[in-house]
SERO-4910 file (N, C-alpha, C, O; in steps of 0.05 Angstrom, whole numbers):
BEGIN
 pado doro    nc1    nc2    nc3   cac1   cac2   cac3    cc1    cc2    cc3    oc1    oc2    oc3
  Met    A    313   -116   -314    327    -95   -299    355    -93   -310    368   -113   -314
  Leu    A    363    -68   -316    389    -63   -327    410    -61   -306    405    -50   -284
  Leu    A    434    -72   -311    456    -70   -292    468    -42   -295    469    -31   -317
  Pro    A    478    -31   -273    492     -5   -274    518     -8   -290    531    -29   -288
  Pro    A    526     12   -305    550     10   -321    575     10   -303    574     21   -281
  Leu    A    596     -3   -312    621     -3   -298    633     25   -300    632     38   -321
  Val    A    645     33   -278    657     60   -277    687     56   -273    696     40   -256
  Gly    A    704     71   -288    733     69   -285    745     47   -301    731     36   -318
  Arg    A    770     41   -296    784     21   -312    775     -7   -305    772    -14   -282
  Thr    A    771    -24   -326    764    -52   -322    789    -67   -315    808    -65   -330
  Pro    A    789    -83   -293    813    -99   -286    819   -119   -308    801   -128   -322
  Ser    A    844   -126   -310    853   -144   -331    839   -171   -328    834   -185   -348
  Ser    A    833   -180   -303    821   -206   -299    793   -207   -311    783   -229   -317
  Ala    A    781   -184   -315    754   -184   -326    754   -193   -355    733   -198   -367
  Arg    A    778   -194   -368    780   -203   -395    775   -233   -397    768   -243   -418
  Asp    A    779   -247   -375    774   -276   -374    744   -280   -374    730   -270   -357
  Pro    A    733   -295   -394    703   -298   -396    691   -310   -371    669   -301   -364
  Leu    A    704   -329   -358    693   -341   -335    691   -321   -312    670   -319   -298
  Val    A    712   -305   -309    712   -284   -288    690   -264   -294    675   -255   -276
  Ala    A    688   -256   -319    667   -237   -327    639   -247   -321    622   -233   -311
  Leu    A    635   -273   -326    609   -285   -321    603   -285   -291    581   -279   -283
  Leu    A    624   -292   -275    620   -292   -246    613   -264   -235    597   -261   -218
  Leu    A    627   -244   -246    622   -217   -238    593   -209   -245    579   -195   -230
  Leu    A    584   -217   -269    557   -211   -278    537   -224   -260    517   -212   -252
  Leu    A    541   -250   -253    523   -264   -235    522   -252   -208    501   -250   -195
  Ala    A    545   -243   -198    546   -230   -172    530   -204   -172    516   -197   -153
  Ala    A    533   -189   -194    518   -164   -196    488   -169   -195    473   -155   -182
  Phe    A    479   -189   -210    450   -196   -210    442   -205   -182    420   -198   -173
  Ala    A    459   -220   -169    452   -230   -142    448   -207   -123    430   -206   -106
  Asn    A    466   -187   -125    464   -163   -108    438   -148   -113    425   -138    -95
  Leu    A    431   -146   -139    407   -132   -146    382   -147   -135    364   -135   -125
  Ala    A    383   -173   -138    360   -190   -129    357   -187    -99    335   -185    -89
  His    A    380   -187    -84    378   -184    -55    367   -157    -48    350   -155    -30
  Ala    A    376   -136    -62    366   -109    -56    336   -106    -62    323    -89    -51
  Ala    A    326   -123    -80    298   -120    -89    279   -137    -73    255   -137    -79
  Lys    A    288   -151    -53    270   -167    -37    249   -149    -23    256   -127    -14
  Thr    A    224   -158    -23    203   -141    -14    188   -153     10    190   -177     15
  Leu    A    174   -136     24    154   -144     43    128   -145     28    119   -125     17
  Asp    A    116   -169     27     91   -173     12     67   -178     31     70   -193     50
  Val    A     45   -165     24     21   -167     41     -3   -173     23     -8   -159      3
  Tyr    A    -17   -194     30    -41   -202     14    -66   -199     31    -68   -211     52
  Asp    A    -84   -182     22   -110   -179     35   -129   -199     21   -137   -195     -2
  Ile    A   -134   -222     34   -148   -244     22   -178   -240     24   -188   -230     44
  Asp    A   -193   -248      3   -222   -246      3   -234   -268     20   -236   -291     12
  Val    A   -243   -260     44   -258   -279     61   -285   -267     68   -296   -270     90
  Glu    A   -296   -254     48   -324   -245     48   -332   -229     73   -351   -236     87
  Gly    A   -316   -208     79   -323   -191    101   -313   -201    128   -318   -189    148
  Gly    A   -298   -224    128   -283   -232    151   -255   -218    149   -252   -198    136
  Lys    A   -235   -230    162   -209   -218    160   -188   -240    156   -189   -260    170
  Ser    A   -170   -237    137   -147   -254    134   -126   -238    117   -131   -232     94
  Val    A   -104   -232    130    -82   -218    117    -57   -234    119    -49   -242    142
  Leu    A    -44   -240     97    -19   -255     96      4   -236     92      4   -220     73
  Ile    A     24   -238    109     48   -221    108     72   -239    104     77   -257    119
  Val    A     88   -233     83    112   -248     77    136   -230     78    138   -211     62
  Ala    A    154   -235     97    177   -218    101    198   -223     79    197   -244     66
  Pro    A    217   -204     74    238   -209     55    254   -234     62    266   -246     44
  Ser    A    255   -242     87    269   -266     95    255   -292     87    267   -313     88
  Gly    A    230   -289     78    214   -312     72    196   -322     94    178   -338     90
  Glu    A    201   -311    119    183   -318    141    156   -304    138    154   -284    124
  Ser    A    136   -316    151    108   -306    145     92   -304    170     96   -317    190
  Ile    A     72   -286    168     51   -283    188     24   -285    174     20   -272    153
  Leu    A      6   -301    185    -22   -300    176    -38   -288    198    -40   -298    220
  Phe    A    -51   -265    192    -66   -250    211    -96   -255    207   -109   -243    191
  Asp    A   -106   -274    223   -134   -283    223   -141   -301    199   -126   -301    179
  Val    A   -163   -316    201   -168   -337    181   -197   -337    171   -206   -357    161
  Gly    A   -211   -314    173   -237   -312    160   -258   -328    175   -257   -332    199
  Trp    A   -278   -338    160   -301   -352    170   -297   -382    170   -281   -393    154
  Pro    A   -312   -397    187   -314   -426    185   -336   -432    165   -350   -415    156
  Gly    A   -340   -458    159   -362   -467    143   -358   -462    113   -336   -459    104
  Phe    A   -381   -460     99   -381   -456     70   -363   -476     56   -348   -469     37
  Asp    A   -364   -501     65   -348   -523     53   -318   -517     53   -303   -523     34
  Gly    A   -309   -504     74   -280   -498     77   -270   -476     58   -247   -474     52
  Arg    A   -289   -459     50   -282   -438     30   -258   -421     38   -239   -418     22
  Asp    A   -258   -410     62   -238   -391     69   -211   -404     74   -190   -393     67
  Ala    A   -211   -428     85   -185   -443     88   -173   -448     61   -149   -447     58
  Ser    A   -190   -455     42   -179   -460     15   -169   -435      2   -148   -435    -12
  Arg    A   -183   -412      6   -173   -387     -6   -147   -378      7   -129   -368     -7
  Ile    A   -144   -382     32   -119   -375     46    -97   -393     35    -75   -383     30
  Ala    A   -102   -418     33    -81   -437     23    -73   -429     -6    -50   -431    -13
  Ala    A    -92   -421    -22    -86   -412    -50    -69   -388    -50    -50   -386    -66
  Ala    A    -74   -368    -33    -58   -344    -31    -30   -351    -22    -10   -340    -32
  Ala    A    -28   -369     -2     -2   -377      8     15   -391    -14     39   -386    -17
  Lys    A      1   -407    -30     15   -421    -52     25   -400    -72     48   -402    -82
  Ala    A      9   -380    -78     17   -359    -97     41   -343    -86     57   -333   -101
  Ala    A     43   -342    -59     65   -328    -46     90   -346    -43    110   -338    -33
  Gly    A     88   -371    -52    110   -390    -50    113   -403    -23    135   -411    -15
  Leu    A     91   -404     -7     93   -415     20     79   -442     21     59   -447      8
  Ser    A     91   -459     38     78   -485     44     71   -488     73     59   -507     81
  His    A     79   -468     89     72   -467    117     73   -438    126     83   -421    112
  Ile    A     62   -433    150     61   -406    162     79   -407    187     77   -426    203
  Asp    A     95   -387    190    112   -386    214     96   -377    239     98   -389    260
  Tyr    A     81   -355    236     65   -344    258     36   -341    249     30   -324    232
  Leu    A     19   -356    262    -10   -353    257    -20   -336    280    -20   -344    303
  Val    A    -29   -311    274    -39   -292    294    -69   -291    293    -81   -285    272
  Ile    A    -82   -297    315   -111   -294    317   -116   -269    333   -111   -268    358
  Ser    A   -127   -248    320   -129   -222    334   -149   -224    357   -144   -212    378
  His    A   -171   -238    353   -191   -242    374   -209   -265    365   -205   -276    344
  Tyr    A   -229   -272    381   -243   -297    377   -271   -294    365   -286   -313    367
  Asp    A   -277   -272    352   -302   -271    337   -300   -290    313   -279   -295    302
  Val    A   -323   -300    305   -324   -323    286   -312   -316    259   -301   -333    245
  Asp    A   -314   -290    250   -304   -282    224   -274   -277    224   -263   -269    203
  His    A   -261   -281    246   -232   -279    248   -219   -306    257   -198   -314    248
  Leu    A   -233   -320    275   -224   -345    285   -227   -368    264   -210   -386    262
  Gly    A   -249   -366    249   -253   -385    227   -251   -414    236   -260   -422    257
  Asp    A   -238   -431    219   -235   -459    225   -205   -465    225   -194   -475    205
  Val    A   -192   -459    247   -163   -463    249   -155   -493    246   -136   -499    232
  Pro    A   -170   -512    258   -162   -540    254   -162   -548    225   -144   -562    216
  Leu    A   -182   -539    209   -183   -546    181   -160   -532    166   -146   -544    150
  Leu    A   -155   -507    172   -134   -492    158   -107   -506    162    -91   -508    143
  Leu    A   -102   -515    187    -76   -527    192    -71   -553    177    -48   -562    175
  Thr    A    -93   -566    168    -89   -590    151    -80   -582    123    -69   -598    109
  Lys    A    -86   -557    115    -79   -548     88    -53   -531     89    -38   -531     70
  Leu    A    -48   -518    112    -26   -499    114    -16   -500    143    -25   -485    159
  Pro    A      4   -517    149     13   -520    176     25   -494    186     35   -477    171
  Ala    A     25   -490    213     37   -467    226     56   -476    247     52   -497    259
  Thr    A     77   -460    252     97   -466    273     89   -454    300     92   -467    320
  His    A     80   -429    300     73   -415    324     44   -404    322     36   -397    300
  Ile    A     29   -404    344      3   -390    344      5   -368    365     14   -372    387
  Val    A     -4   -344    357     -4   -320    373    -32   -311    378    -48   -309    359
  Asp    A    -39   -305    404    -65   -293    409    -63   -275    434    -41   -271    445
  His    A    -86   -265    443    -86   -247    466    -90   -260    493    -92   -247    514
  Gly    A    -92   -287    493    -97   -301    518   -125   -313    519   -138   -316    499
  Pro    A   -133   -321    543   -159   -335    546   -183   -318    536   -182   -293    537
  Met    A   -203   -332    527   -228   -318    519   -241   -307    544   -245   -321    564
  Glu    A   -249   -281    542   -261   -268    566   -289   -258    561   -299   -241    576
  Ala    A   -302   -269    541   -330   -260    536   -348   -269    559   -341   -288    574
  Ala    A   -371   -256    562   -389   -261    584   -401   -289    582   -406   -302    602
  Lys    A   -406   -298    558   -418   -325    554   -397   -346    553   -373   -340    549
  Pro    A   -404   -372    558   -384   -393    558   -371   -395    530   -382   -388    510
  Pro    A   -346   -406    530   -332   -409    504   -348   -426    485   -360   -446    493
  Ser    A   -347   -418    460   -361   -433    439   -346   -459    432   -322   -462    439
  Asp    A   -360   -477    419   -346   -501    409   -324   -494    389   -303   -508    388
  Arg    A   -328   -473    374   -308   -464    355   -282   -456    370   -260   -463    362
  Tyr    A   -285   -441    391   -262   -433    407   -248   -457    420   -224   -459    420
  Lys    A   -264   -476    430   -253   -500    443   -237   -516    423   -215   -526    429
  Ala    A   -247   -518    398   -232   -532    377   -206   -518    371   -185   -531    367
  Tyr    A   -207   -491    370   -183   -476    365   -163   -480    388   -139   -485    382
  Ala    A   -172   -478    413   -154   -480    435   -141   -508    436   -118   -510    444
  Ala    A   -155   -528    428   -144   -556    428   -120   -558    409   -100   -570    417
  Val    A   -122   -546    385    -99   -547    367    -77   -527    375    -53   -533    372
  Arg    A    -85   -505    385    -66   -485    395    -47   -496    416    -23   -491    416
  Asp    A    -59   -511    434    -43   -521    456    -24   -543    448     -7   -552    464
  Lys    A    -25   -553    423     -6   -573    414     17   -560    399     37   -573    393
  Leu    A     16   -533    395     37   -519    381     50   -499    400     42   -497    423
  Asp    A     70   -485    391     83   -464    407     63   -441    409     57   -428    388
  His    A     53   -435    432     33   -415    437     45   -391    450     57   -392    471
  Ile    A     41   -368    437     51   -342    447     28   -324    453     11   -318    436
  Val    A     28   -313    477      8   -293    485     22   -266    485     42   -262    498
  Val    A     11   -247    469     25   -221    467      9   -200    483    -15   -202    487
  Lys    A     24   -180    492     12   -157    505     24   -132    491     44   -135    477
  Pro    A     12   -109    494     22    -85    480     52    -80    487     60    -82    511
  Gly    A     67    -75    467     96    -71    470    112    -95    463    137    -94    459
  Asp    A     99   -119    461    113   -143    452    117   -143    422    104   -129    407
  Arg    A    137   -159    413    143   -161    385    140   -190    376    147   -209    391
  Ile    A    131   -194    352    131   -220    339    157   -223    324    162   -207    306
  Pro    A    174   -242    331    201   -242    321    205   -253    293    220   -272    289
  Ile    A    191   -242    273    194   -250    246    219   -236    235    222   -212    239
  Lys    A    235   -251    220    261   -240    211    256   -220    188    241   -225    169
  Gly    A    269   -197    190    269   -177    169    248   -155    171    250   -136    156
  Val    A    229   -158    190    209   -138    193    204   -134    223    204   -153    238
  Asp    A    200   -109    232    193   -104    260    163   -105    262    149    -90    249
  Val    A    153   -123    279    124   -127    282    118   -122    312    123   -139    329
  Leu    A    106   -100    317    100    -91    345     71    -92    351     54    -82    336
  Ala    A     64   -105    373     36   -105    383     31    -79    397     44    -72    417
  Val    A     12    -63    386      5    -37    399    -20    -39    415    -25    -22    432
  Thr    A    -37    -60    410    -60    -65    427    -63    -95    431    -53   -111    415
  Ala    A    -76   -102    453    -83   -131    458    -98   -132    484    -91   -119    504
  Ala    A   -119   -148    484   -134   -153    509   -143   -127    523   -140   -125    547
  Arg    A   -153   -109    507   -164    -83    517   -143    -64    528   -150    -45    542
  Gln    A   -118    -70    523    -96    -52    531    -83    -41    507    -86    -51    485
  His    A    -67    -20    511    -52     -8    489    -25      2    499    -21      5    523
  Ile    A     -7      8    480     19     19    488     16     45    503     -1     61    496
  Glu    A     32     48    524     29     72    541     49     94    532     42    118    534
  Lys    A     72     86    523     92    106    515     92    110    485     89     91    470
  Pro    A     95    135    476     96    139    447    120    127    434    141    125    447
  Leu    A    117    118    409    140    107    395    159    129    387    152    153    388
  Lys    A    183    122    378    203    141    370    192    160    349    182    151    328
  Gly    A    194    186    354    185    206    334    155    212    336    145    230    322
  Ala    A    141    198    354    112    203    357    107    216    384    125    224    398
  Gly    A     81    219    391     74    230    417     64    259    416     58    271    437
  Ala    A     60    270    392     50    298    390     21    298    397      7    278    394
  Pro    A     11    322    407    -18    324    412    -34    318    387    -27    325    365
  Asn    A    -57    305    391    -75    298    369    -99    317    370   -117    314    386
  Pro    A    -99    338    352   -120    358    353   -148    347    347   -168    359    354
  Leu    A   -149    324    334   -175    312    327   -190    303    351   -215    299    350
  Cys    A   -176    299    374   -190    290    398   -209    312    408   -230    305    420
  Ala    A   -203    337    403   -220    359    412   -243    364    394   -263    377    402
  Thr    A   -242    355    369   -262    361    349   -280    338    342   -298    340    326
  Thr    A   -275    314    354   -290    290    347   -304    280    372   -292    277    393
  Thr    A   -330    276    370   -345    266    393   -340    236    396   -345    221    377
  Pro    A   -331    227    419   -325    198    422   -351    182    423   -371    191    433
  Lys    A   -350    158    411   -372    140    412   -370    122    437   -348    115    445
  Pro    A   -392    114    449   -391     96    472   -383     68    463   -388     60    441
  Glu    A   -371     54    482   -365     26    477   -390     10    474   -410     15    489
  Ile    A   -391     -9    456   -414    -27    452   -411    -51    470   -394    -68    465
  Pro    A   -428    -54    490   -425    -75    510   -426   -103    498   -413   -121    509
  Thr    A   -440   -107    477   -443   -134    465   -419   -142    449   -415   -166    442
  Asp    A   -401   -123    442   -378   -129    425   -353   -133    442   -333   -119    438
  Val    A   -354   -151    461   -332   -155    479   -306   -162    465   -285   -150    471
  Glu    A   -308   -180    446   -283   -190    434   -270   -170    415   -246   -170    413
  Asp    A   -286   -153    402   -274   -134    383   -251   -119    396   -230   -116    384
  Asn    A   -255   -109    421   -235    -92    433   -214   -108    448   -197    -96    461
  Met    A   -215   -135    446   -193   -151    455   -172   -153    433   -151   -165    437
  Ser    A   -178   -142    409   -161   -146    385   -132   -140    389   -124   -120    401
  Ile    A   -115   -158    380    -87   -152    376    -85   -133    352    -95   -139    331
  Gly    A    -71   -111    356    -65    -92    335    -36    -91    330    -20    -90    348
  Leu    A    -27    -93    305      1    -95    297     10    -71    280     -4    -62    262
  Leu    A     34    -62    287     48    -42    270     72    -55    257     90    -66    271
  Phe    A     72    -55    231     94    -67    215    112    -45    205    103    -26    193
  Thr    A    138    -49    210    158    -29    201    180    -44    185    192    -63    195
  Phe    A    184    -35    161    204    -46    143    219    -23    131    210    -11    111
  Gly    A    243    -17    142    257      7    134    240     31    140    232     36    163
  Lys    A    234     47    119    217     71    123    187     65    121    170     81    127
  Phe    A    181     40    112    153     33    108    140     26    134    151     11    150
  Arg    A    115     36    138    100     30    163     71     24    156     59     38    140
  Met    A     60      2    167     32     -6    162     19    -13    189     31    -27    205
  Leu    A     -5     -2    194    -19     -7    218    -44    -23    213    -59    -17    194
  Asp    A    -48    -44    229    -71    -62    227    -82    -67    255    -69    -82    270
  Leu    A   -105    -56    262   -116    -59    288   -140    -79    289   -155    -79    308
  Ala    A   -142    -95    268   -163   -116    267   -190   -103    272   -199    -86    256
  Asp    A   -204   -111    294   -232   -101    299   -233    -81    321   -255    -78    333
  Leu    A   -212    -67    327   -213    -47    348   -234    -26    341   -234    -15    318
  Glu    A   -252    -19    360   -274     -1    354   -267     28    361   -246     33    373
  Ser    A   -285     45    353   -280     74    355   -275     83    384   -258     99    389
  Ala    A   -290     71    403   -286     79    431   -257     74    440   -246     89    457
  Phe    A   -245     53    430   -218     46    438   -197     61    421   -174     63    429
  Asp    A   -206     72    398   -188     90    383   -180    114    401   -157    123    401
  Tyr    A   -200    124    416   -195    147    434   -175    139    455   -157    155    462
  Lys    A   -178    116    467   -160    108    488   -131    105    478   -112    111    492
  Leu    A   -128     97    453   -102     94    441    -90    121    432    -67    126    436
  Met    A   -107    137    420    -97    161    405   -101    188    418    -92    208    407
  Cys    A   -113    189    441   -119    214    454   -107    215    483   -108    194    497
  Pro    A    -97    238    492    -96    263    477    -73    266    458    -72    284    441
  Asn    A    -54    247    460    -30    248    442    -30    224    424    -40    202    430
  Asn    A    -18    227    400    -16    206    381     10    190    386     32    200    380
  Pro    A      8    165    397     32    151    404     45    136    381     66    125    383
  Ile    A     31    135    358     40    119    335     54    136    314     73    128    301
  Gly    A     45    161    310     55    178    289     42    172    263     19    163    262
  Ser    A     55    176    241     44    172    214     52    145    204     72    133    212
  Val    A     36    134    185     41    109    172     37    112    142     25    132    133
  Asp    A     48     93    127     43     93     98     16     80     91      2     90     73
  Val    A     10     59    106    -14     43     99    -30     38    124    -20     30    145
  Tyr    A    -56     42    122    -75     36    143    -93     14    134   -109     17    115
  Gln    A    -91     -9    147   -110    -31    142   -136    -24    158   -136    -25    182
  Val    A   -156    -16    143   -180     -3    155   -192    -22    176   -198    -45    171
  Ser    A   -197    -11    200   -207    -27    222   -235    -38    217   -251    -26    203
  Ile    A   -240    -61    228   -266    -74    230   -282    -73    204   -306    -68    203
  His    A   -267    -80    182   -279    -83    155   -290    -58    143   -305    -59    123
  Gly    A   -284    -35    155   -295    -10    145   -323     -4    156   -337     12    144
  Gln    A   -330    -16    178   -355     -9    191   -352     16    207   -330     22    218
  Asp    A   -373     32    210   -371     58    223   -362     55    252   -349     73    262
  Lys    A   -370     34    265   -363     31    294   -333     28    299   -325     28    322
  Gly    A   -318     25    278   -290     21    282   -272     41    267   -248     36    266
  Val    A   -283     62    256   -266     81    241   -271    109    251   -290    122    242
  Ser    A   -254    118    269   -257    144    281   -236    163    269   -214    155    263
  Pro    A   -243    189    265   -224    208    255   -199    210    273   -177    215    262
  Val    A   -201    206    299   -178    209    316   -156    189    309   -133    193    316
  Leu    A   -163    167    296   -144    148    286   -140    150    256   -118    155    247
  Ala    A   -162    146    242   -160    144    212   -149    169    199   -135    167    179
  Gln    A   -154    192    211   -144    217    199   -117    225    211   -101    239    198
  Ala    A   -112    218    236    -87    225    250    -63    210    239    -41    219    242
  Leu    A    -68    187    226    -46    171    217    -32    182    192     -9    176    186
  His    A    -46    200    177    -35    211    153    -26    190    133     -6    193    119
  Ala    A    -41    168    131    -34    146    113    -36    155     84    -53    171     77
  Arg    A    -19    144     68    -21    149     39    -42    131     26    -56    139      7
  Val    A    -45    107     37    -63     87     25    -79     73     47    -68     67     69
  Ala    A   -104     68     42   -121     53     60   -129     27     45   -139     28     22
  Leu    A   -126      4     58   -134    -22     48   -157    -32     65   -155    -33     89
  Met    A   -180    -38     52   -204    -46     66   -212    -74     60   -218    -81     37
  Gly    A   -213    -91     81   -221   -119     77   -251   -122     82   -259   -136    100
  Asn    A   -267   -110     65   -296   -110     68   -308   -132     52   -295   -145     36
  Gly    A   -334   -137     56   -349   -155     39   -369   -138     23   -371   -114     27
  Pro    A   -384   -150      5   -402   -134    -11   -424   -121      5   -433    -99     -1
  Arg    A   -432   -134     27   -453   -123     45   -444   -121     74   -461   -120     92
  Lys    A   -419   -121     78   -408   -118    105   -385    -99    104   -366   -103     89
  Gly    A   -386    -77    120   -365    -57    119   -368    -39     94   -389    -39     81
  Gly    A   -347    -25     89   -349     -6     66   -371     15     70   -383     23     51
  Ala    A   -375     23     95   -397     41    101   -392     69     90   -370     78     87
  Ile    A   -414     83     85   -412    110     73   -397    129     92   -380    144     83
  Gln    A   -403    129    118   -390    147    136   -360    140    138   -343    158    141
  Thr    A   -354    114    137   -326    106    137   -311    118    113   -289    129    116
  Trp    A   -324    116     90   -312    127     66   -306    157     69   -285    167     63
  Glu    A   -326    172     80   -323    201     84   -300    206    104   -285    225    100
  Thr    A   -299    191    125   -277    194    145   -250    190    132   -232    206    136
  Leu    A   -247    169    117   -222    163    104   -215    185     84   -192    194     82
  Arg    A   -234    193     68   -229    213     48   -222    240     60   -209    257     47
  Gly    A   -229    245     85   -222    269     99   -194    269    111   -186    288    123
  Ala    A   -180    247    108   -154    244    120   -133    259    104   -131    254     80
  Pro    A   -117    276    117    -96    290    102    -75    271     91    -66    253    105
  Gly    A    -68    275     66    -47    259     54    -57    233     41    -41    220     27
  Leu    A    -82    225     46    -92    200     34    -94    203      4   -107    221     -6
  Gln    A    -81    184    -10    -83    184    -39   -104    165    -50   -120    173    -67
  Asp    A   -105    141    -39   -123    121    -50   -134    103    -29   -122     97     -9
  Ile    A   -159     94    -34   -172     72    -19   -174     48    -38   -184     50    -60
  Trp    A   -165     25    -28   -168      0    -43   -186    -18    -27   -185    -18     -2
  Gln    A   -204    -33    -40   -223    -50    -27   -222    -78    -37   -218    -83    -61
  Val    A   -227    -97    -19   -229   -125    -27   -254   -130    -43   -255   -146    -61
  His    A   -276   -115    -36   -302   -118    -49   -313    -90    -56   -308    -70    -42
  Tyr    A   -329    -90    -77   -347    -67    -82   -368    -67    -59   -380    -87    -53
  Ser    A   -372    -43    -47   -391    -40    -26   -418    -33    -38   -422    -12    -50
  Val    A   -438    -51    -35   -465    -46    -46   -477    -22    -33   -489     -6    -47
  Ala    A   -473    -19     -7   -485      5      7   -472     31     -2   -484     52     -2
  Gly    A   -446     29     -9   -432     54    -16   -441     65    -43   -440     90    -46
  Gly    A   -449     49    -62   -458     59    -88   -435     72   -103   -412     71    -96
  Ala    A   -443     86   -124   -423     98   -142   -406    119   -129   -383    123   -136
  Asp    A   -418    133   -109   -404    156    -97   -385    148    -74   -368    164    -66
  His    A   -387    124    -64   -371    116    -41   -357     89    -45   -355     73    -27
  Asn    A   -348     85    -69   -330     64    -77   -307     75    -94   -312     95   -108
  Pro    A   -284     63    -93   -263     73   -111   -268     63   -139   -287     48   -144
  Pro    A   -252     73   -159   -255     63   -186   -251     32   -187   -238     21   -169
  Ala    A   -262     20   -207   -263    -10   -209   -235    -22   -207   -232    -44   -196
  Asp    A   -214     -8   -218   -187    -20   -217   -177    -23   -189   -158    -38   -184
  Tyr    A   -188     -8   -169   -179     -9   -142   -195    -28   -125   -193    -28   -100
  Ile    A   -212    -44   -137   -230    -63   -123   -223    -91   -132   -224    -97   -156
  Ala    A   -217   -109   -114   -209   -136   -122   -233   -152   -133   -230   -167   -152
  Asn    A   -257   -149   -121   -280   -164   -129   -304   -145   -134   -312   -131   -115
  Leu    A   -313   -144   -158   -335   -126   -165   -362   -138   -158   -364   -161   -150
  Glu    A   -383   -122   -161   -410   -132   -155   -417   -154   -175   -410   -153   -198
  Gly    A   -430   -175   -164   -437   -197   -181   -421   -222   -174   -416   -227   -150
  Ala    A   -413   -237   -194   -398   -262   -189   -372   -256   -173   -357   -238   -179
  Asp    A   -368   -273   -153   -345   -270   -135   -324   -290   -142   -328   -314   -142
  Glu    A   -300   -280   -150   -278   -297   -158   -255   -298   -139   -233   -307   -145
  Ala    A   -260   -287   -114   -240   -290    -93   -213   -278    -99   -192   -289    -92
  His    A   -213   -255   -112   -188   -241   -118   -178   -227    -92   -193   -221    -75
  Trp    A   -152   -222    -91   -140   -208    -68   -127   -182    -77   -123   -177   -101
  Leu    A   -120   -166    -57   -103   -143    -61    -75   -151    -51    -72   -165    -31
  Lys    A    -55   -141    -65    -28   -147    -57    -12   -121    -55    -12   -104    -73
  Leu    A      1   -118    -32     19    -96    -28     48   -106    -27     53   -127    -15
  Ser    A     66    -92    -40     95    -99    -39    110    -74    -31    109    -54    -45
  Ala    A    126    -76    -10    142    -54      0    171    -60     -6    182    -80      2
  Leu    A    184    -41    -20    212    -43    -26    227    -22    -10    227      2    -17
  Ser    A    240    -31     12    254    -12     29    280     -3     15    293    -20      4
  Pro    A    287     23     16    274     44     32    257     63     16    249     84     26
  Cys    A    252     57    -10    242     79    -26    212     79    -33    201    101    -34
  Ala    A    200     56    -36    173     57    -48    157     31    -40    169     12    -31
  Phe    A    131     33    -46    114      9    -43     93     10    -65     88     32    -76
  Ser    A     81    -13    -71     61    -13    -92     37    -30    -82     40    -46    -64
  Val    A     14    -25    -94    -11    -41    -88    -21    -50   -115    -22    -34   -134
  Ser    A    -30    -75   -116    -41    -85   -141    -66   -101   -136    -70   -111   -114
  Cys    A    -82   -104   -156   -107   -119   -156   -103   -145   -172    -97   -143   -195
  Ser    A   -107   -168   -159   -102   -193   -173   -123   -198   -196   -117   -214   -214
  Arg    A   -145   -185   -195   -165   -189   -215   -156   -178   -242   -162   -190   -263
  Thr    A   -141   -156   -242   -133   -142   -267   -103   -138   -269    -94   -131   -291
  Ala    A    -88   -142   -248    -60   -136   -246    -54   -106   -247    -31    -98   -250
  Phe    A    -75    -90   -244    -72    -61   -242    -55    -54   -218    -61    -65   -196
  Thr    A    -35    -38   -221    -16    -32   -199    -10     -2   -198     -6     11   -218
  Ile    A     -9      8   -174      0     36   -169     24     35   -150     24     21   -130
  Ser    A     44     51   -156     68     53   -139     66     79   -123     57    100   -133
  Tyr    A     76     78    -98     76    102    -81    104    104    -68    117     84    -62
  Arg    A    112    129    -64    137    134    -50    132    137    -20    110    146    -13
  His    A    151    129     -4    148    132     25    145    161     33    154    179     18
  Gln    A    134    166     56    131    194     66    158    205     74    160    228     82
***
């Protein structure tokens, strides 16, 4: 990076080599400070969910932990991504809800990557008794600082505004600043009924990340029926730069009233090769005004050639799985970029 040229008369003290060196180091320090980014890693947990967020302050959020089992596969992949991000611990471990592909194996993960705070939506409210997996999670959760969030609460990570917009089947009631306009898609989209067996999906904590002008929405596994409750008749969120595609890109979680009303520039999809990445989801996203690109953690086998992005926009192609991730870096206030760790292919985007 080139330093800006000096303008005007150089002070006489600058002729002193030591002073000149100190001025040069200060200039580099200012540039480095200005260049601190919000970094987001969409980790490959094979159609589960795990997103690592690192604030410019260095504080971190891990949003879900993938699957349990598979010889600790997902815990190891998360630890590897954290190491690549320069982290040895997590400040806030957020569990969006208690489905197995999000809850994973928290006790195992914490042996590899300790956490200071655990955030969730509160007690498990499924019709059936709590699973052994949930009981194991609750046992370690209760030994740490445990935070239960409701819509409107914030996770106090330094340097980024992190707002819970959904949690425990509830959503924000008042529109955010600059939002609240009527959502015309509500009148043209037939709402889907809630799926009674998917109790936990709609308990999902949904988070809106704001860093300067950059905005990213991640609603975890919130389903289409609850998109209507959040987004109709008025849009309380407004537009965002990045949409973390709900529920792995399955059709039951991607409604036009949300996916198209957000006017996102970029969609990031945490799908697996045979989970998510559905054809109708692709069509819904592609119909969103202003959308430039879809990036995927995996090539979608069901999508085929017509419903997958070009290979450079996919972290893991069909065939051998090498656990590559997608990385987003937002530089406030002007731009953000997305890259694929498999190839280092990167695209930069300007804020809306």
